N, C-alpha and C positions, 0 to 999 in steps of 0.2 A: 078355317083351322085358326086360333087367337094366338097372339103372339107369346103369351104363357104358355099355352100348349107347344108352341113350337120350340118354345127352351126346354121343355120336357122332354121331348123325343132329340133334339140336340141333347142334351145331358145322357142319354142314352148311345149316340152314336159319340160321343167323345171318350166315355166313359170306356166301352170298346175298341175305341182308337187307343187310347193306353195302355189296354190291355195287351192286344192283340201286336201292341208294336213292339211291348216289355218281353212280351213270354219267351219270343227266341235267344235275349238275354239272360234267361232263368235257366232255359233249357242244356245251351251251350257253356255255362258252368259247370256241369255235369263232365266235360271235358277236361278243363282245366288243373294245372296242377300249382305247386307251391313254388315261389320264384324267388330267386337274390335276397334280400334283404328278409324275408320270410326264416331262411336256415339260420342267417345270424342273428337274429334278436332271441328265435327259440330253441337255440341250439340247448342250451342248458335246461330246459324244462322238457326238452323230448329226449332228455339220456336222464332225465326223472323219472319220465312215465316206461322207460323201456326198462329204468333199473327196479322199479317198482309197483307198477299200474296202478299208482294210489292218487288220487286226486287233490288227497292232502300235501301229498309230494309235490304235484305239478304246482299246486299255489304259491306254495313255500318256496321251490327255485323261482318261482315267477319273480313273486316280489325281491327277492337277491337278485336275480338280473336285472331288475328295475332299478333296484340301487345302485347298480353298479354303471347303469347306462346314465343314471341323472350326477353320479361322481366323475364319468369321462367321455360323456359323449352330448347331450341335451336332456334339457329337464321338462319339457313335456311329458309329463308320466301318463296322462290319460289312453297316447298313442302307443306308451311303452310298454307299460301294462297289458294292453290288450293285443300289442302286437305278438308277446311272448305268450299268448295265449290262441296265437292262430289254429283253426282246427286241423288244418295238415298236420299238428306233430302226433296226433293218435295215430295218423294214418292218411298219407296221401289221398286216398278216396273220399276222404271227411271235407277238402279243401273247398268245396261245390256250398259251404255250408258258411264261410266267410262270406264268401262274392254273394249268395242270397240276402246275409244280414244286412249288408252296403247299400246293397240296390232295393230292399225291402224298406230298410231304415229312412234312403230319401224320396221313396213313393210316398210310404205312409207320413211323413213329418211334412213334403211340400202340401200334399191335399190336407190335411189338417191345418196348416197354414194359410192356403190360399181363401178356403172356407172358412176360417177367423177371422182374416182381415178383410172379408170383405161379405160380411155378415150383414151387409146391410141390402147387400142383392138379396133379390124373390132366391129363394131355395135351388130352383133347376140351375137357373144361372151362377151361381158359385160351385155346384157341383160340375159344370161345364169349361168354368173359366180353372176350376183347379187340375181338372184333369187334362185341357191344354197346355196348359204352363208346366205342368211337371212331364208332361211328354215333349217338348221344347226343349224344358232341362235335360232329360235322357238323350234323346234322339241326337242332338248337336251338343253334345257333349265335345270339348276342344279334345279330352285322351281317354275313351273308355278302357282302356286296361288298365291304366291308372287311379281309374274312378272305381272301378267295380274288382278287377281281378288277380289285381296285386292287393293282398289283405293290407299288408304293411304300409301300403301308400294310400290306401284308399279310406283304412280305419283312421288317419291322423288329419285327413282331409275333407273327404266327402263325406265320411260318418260328422266330422264336427259341425260341417255347416247343416246336416241333418238334427243335429240338438239345437243349433243355435234358431233354426225354421221352428221347431218346437217349443222352446224356450223364450218363442217373440210371439206366437199364438198364449203360450201359457199368462205369458203377462198381460196381452189383451181381459183374459179370462180372469186374471187377478183385479186387474183394473176396472171393470166391473160386475164382479161378484158381490151377492150380497152376503150377511155376515163377517164372519172374522177371515175367512176365504186361507184357514190353511193347509188347507189340502193343496192349494192351487202353490202356496210357500213352500211345502216339502218339496213339491215338485221340482220348483223352480231352484230351489238349494241344491238338489240334484244335479241338476243343469249346470248351475254355479261351477260347481267341483270340476264335471267334466270339462267344463269348457277355459274355465282357468289351469287347466292343464292341458290345453288344446294345442294347437297349431300356434304360431306366434300372432301371424296373421289377422287369421280367426279370432283371437286373444282381442289383440289391438281392436280388432271392427266391433266386438262385441261392448269392449269397454268404451270405445267412443258414441255409438249406442247408444250403450246405458245412461250415460251422461245424459242425451237430450233426452231421454225417455224419464230418466230423474226428475228433469227439470221441469217437467211435461207435469209431473206428477204433484209438485210441490205449489208450484203454479195455481193448478185446476186445485189444489187443497183436495186432492182423491183420499178418500179415508183409508186408503192402502199403503198411504206414501210410508210410512216410516218400514214398514215390511219393503217396498223396493227399496228402500235405502242398507237395510241391512243383507240382503242380499247382492248389492252391490259392491258393497266390502267385503264381503265373503268370497266374491269372484274377483275382486282386485286383491285380497289376500292371497288364493289360488294361484293368480296370473304373476305377484310378485316371487311368489317362491317357485314357480317353473321359472321367470328369468333369473334368478339368482341363482340356480345351479352351478355346480363346477365345471362341470361338464361343458356347458355352451361356453365358456372360455376356450377352454382344451379344443372343442371344436372348431373356436375362430382362428386359434393359432394353426389347427390344421388346414384352413383354409385359405388364410393368410389375409385376408380383406377387410377393409372398413371404409365407408363411405362418412365423409361429412351431412351432419344434420339438415344444412341449407342443400347440398346437393340431393340430398334422399328426397325431401321434401318436392321438390322440380321434377325427381323422375317420377314420384309416386303420383302426379299430378299428369305429368308428358303419357308414361305408361297409363295410367288410370282411363285418361281420356280413350288413348287408341284401344284400350281393351273392351269398353263400352260402344265403340263406332265399330268391333267386330263382331260383339254379340247383337247390338239390332238390326238383326237382316231382315230379308222379307219374311220367311216363317215365323218371324216373332209378332211382326206388326198383323200377317195376316191372320191369329190367333187372337189378335186383341180386338179387331174391328167388330163383331158379332157383339161384343159386352159393351161399348162407347153408351150404346142407347139406354142398356138396362144401368150403367154407371150416371147418366144422367140424371134418370129416373130416380133412382139413391140420393145423389146428392141434393136435385130437389129438393127431397122430404128432410132431409140432414138437419141440424141447428148447426154444424159445422160450418164456417162462413168462406174458407179455400180462399183468403186474403192474397197470400202472397205466392203465387207461382213461380214466379224469379226468386224470388228468396230458396224458397224449398228445392229448388233445382239445384242450387248452386250449395246448399246446406247438403241436399243427397249425393254431388259430386263429390265433395268432399269427405262425405263420411266412405262414400264406395273404393275414395284413393287409398284411403287410409291401410287398406289391406296389403297394399305393393309396399308400405317403409320396411315391413322388418326385412323381405328377401334383398331387398335394393339394398340396405346398409349394411346385411351381412353376407350377401355373396355374389353384390353386383348383376344380379340380374332379377326378373321378378319369379324366375321360381319355373320347376319341371313343370309337366305336365298335370302332376296330380295337385299343384298350387293353382294353376292356369283353371284347372277346373272350378274349383272354390270362386274364380270369379266369375266366371260363367254363368254362377249360379245365383251369387247375388243381383250380378246383373237382370236377370229376367226378374226376380225378386222389385228391385229396383225399378225398372220398367212397367209394369203392372201398377206398382202403388204412385208413381208419378204421374200415368195417364189416369188414374181414377180422379187423382187431387186435381190435374186438370182441366178433366172434364168436368170437375166440380166447380172448377173457377169459372169457367164458360156459363156453366148453368145458373149461376149467381149475375151471370150479366145478357145471359140472351136465353128467350121463352119462344120453346119449339114445340110444334106436336107432335103427338105420340104419334109414334112410328105405328105403318099400318103392317099386317101379316105379308103382303107383298110386296114390301121396299124389305122386310127383316128377308125376309125368303131371299132374294137380292143381293142383300149386303154379307148374308152366310154361303152363298155360291161364289161372289168375289173375295169372300177369304179364303177356300176352299181353291181357286182356280190360281190366287197369288201364293199361297202355300204350296201349292202345284209346281210353281214358276221360281218359287225362292230353293223348294230340294230340289228340283232340277241342277239347279246353279250352286249345288254347295258341294264342296270339297276340303277335307282336312287335309295338313300338310304333309305329305307324303302320298297321298292317293294320287294316280293315274290320271283318271276320269273322273268329269264333274258328274252327277249323277243322285238319285234316291235310292242305292246300293253301296252311299258310303253314311246313310242314317245307320245308327248304333245299330235298332233291330235288324231293319235289311241286312246290315253286313254281318251279324250272326248268323242270319238264317242263312242268307249266300254261302258261307264258312259250311254250315253243316249240309246244307244240297250237294255242296261240289265235294265232300269228304274231308275237309280239312281238318275238320276239328277231328273226326274219330281218327284221321292219320295222327296228328298230334298227340293224342289220347296212349297210342298203343305206341309210338316211341318214347315217349315220356316214361310211359310203364315198363318200356325194358331198359331205362336207364334208370329208373329207382329200383326193378330186379337188382342190378350191378351194385347199387350205391348201398341197400340192404343188405347185400351179402358181404356176411364178415369175414369169410374165407378169403375177400380175394381184399388186401390193405390196398392195392397198388390196382386202378382202372382206367382203362380208357373208352370214352364216351363219344358215338359219334355225331356230330352237329345233326337239328332236327332237318327233315325236307320240307313238311306241312305247318305252318304259323298262321293261324288268325287271324284277320286285322284286329277283331278285338280283342285279341291279348296283349300281353307284353312281347317282346323280341327275346329271342332268344339270346341267352348274355356266353351257353357255351358252345363258339364257335372263332375258330383261327382269329375272325379277326374283330372281335367284340372288344367295342369301347373298357367296357369295364373286365374284371376277372372276377367270377363268382368262386371258382373253386375253392376258393380257403374258407369261407363260408362252407361249402358243401364239405369242406372234412374235416370240419369243426364239428358240423350236425351230423354226419354218417361215419363219423372217426375213421376216415380214412389217411394211410399216409402221404400217398397221391392222388392226383385226379390228369389224367392226360388227355386232349381232345385229337380224335384221329385229324390228319392234315395240317397239324401245327408245324408241324416241320418244314413242310413245302412254303408257308405262307412265312418262315424265320429266313 
């Protein structure tokens, strides 16, 4: 069997691994229910739907709610508008649609990005690399609940970085497109509006990356450089509109913290390099190894010179660290799990891109013989072993033991096999029956007895850090909500 045929077989295996490891995350979503800020953000829209049953009224209420949020809480309109339209507002049983949407957006955009960015690789090598890169993104996600199973948190962060990957792929398409390229330009214009109103870390990251890309198009005198300039100005304008929202000042006053610029920059490098170190673990190295020979071969054929590996590394680290500046400046931390997830996504992207650049630099200096099929098979087996060791050593914060069971897909599967997710679904359904009962303005809710690891923690318990009852009262029209057992805790 030739190496090319082995790549084809490997591609089939890698796609199967992606499907099988992600499938439990889709299935368990059927047991999930709305959570915390989902209620607060969509309460007005929920009432509009209950009172009118009209989609037009829903969209009008969402627009008004987004306007109020911009005025009194935050300016990132993309997450705000979409949060107002979380599927659970129509029926709690439809909440899974939002989970599927966020997860699918990451899978599809990741596949498109890696297949586009590594288009110089042979077809089957591209598909294999893209499948494994997306698998690592999902299975080692720092906070799976905030990534996919909390719509309000995931739509403003995981989804924004999915759009970022799509936009990067479309930029490559526009750069290399023949003709006027108006189709790609229109798609990128839509992405620019979404990104400009997205998370502040993602927006700053996109703007800084855009500067580098724009400079490249003008230096290379690309025929679409004016298209890129117009797109960049559109995104920058949307981001300025996002930042200028009155609600940002209101929220800053509530948090009552602001760092100095110098301190923010230094902390961004400190935490950024630390997060990179955490992201570059054995499984990521393992899934990269089989593609180094293919990268070497593609780099040898490429006209690109790969002259400055150390300069590119420094620039890449600086770009990566820009994401940390907004949260460090405004809230004195790198952010909650939903934001840390975005650092993980971008770290995987940077890793693969830089490995290709470094391999290209080596290819310009070293001439190596083509890899024999037996050598390639040995490399793949070594990678499988290394991935297994890395998975056995994996543990997120809060996990008791190290092991494969902590990966996102196996964790979801284990919760379903043990009956945790079904029990969670039953108990949440009982809660929601009480919450939807308009004859009971005052109710008492029982804490949950089962909690899948991939879902968000229960906030309706006596010792919860945040009190979600105010949002629930607003959403369901209750006068008061009690939690069983809270008197004993007090």
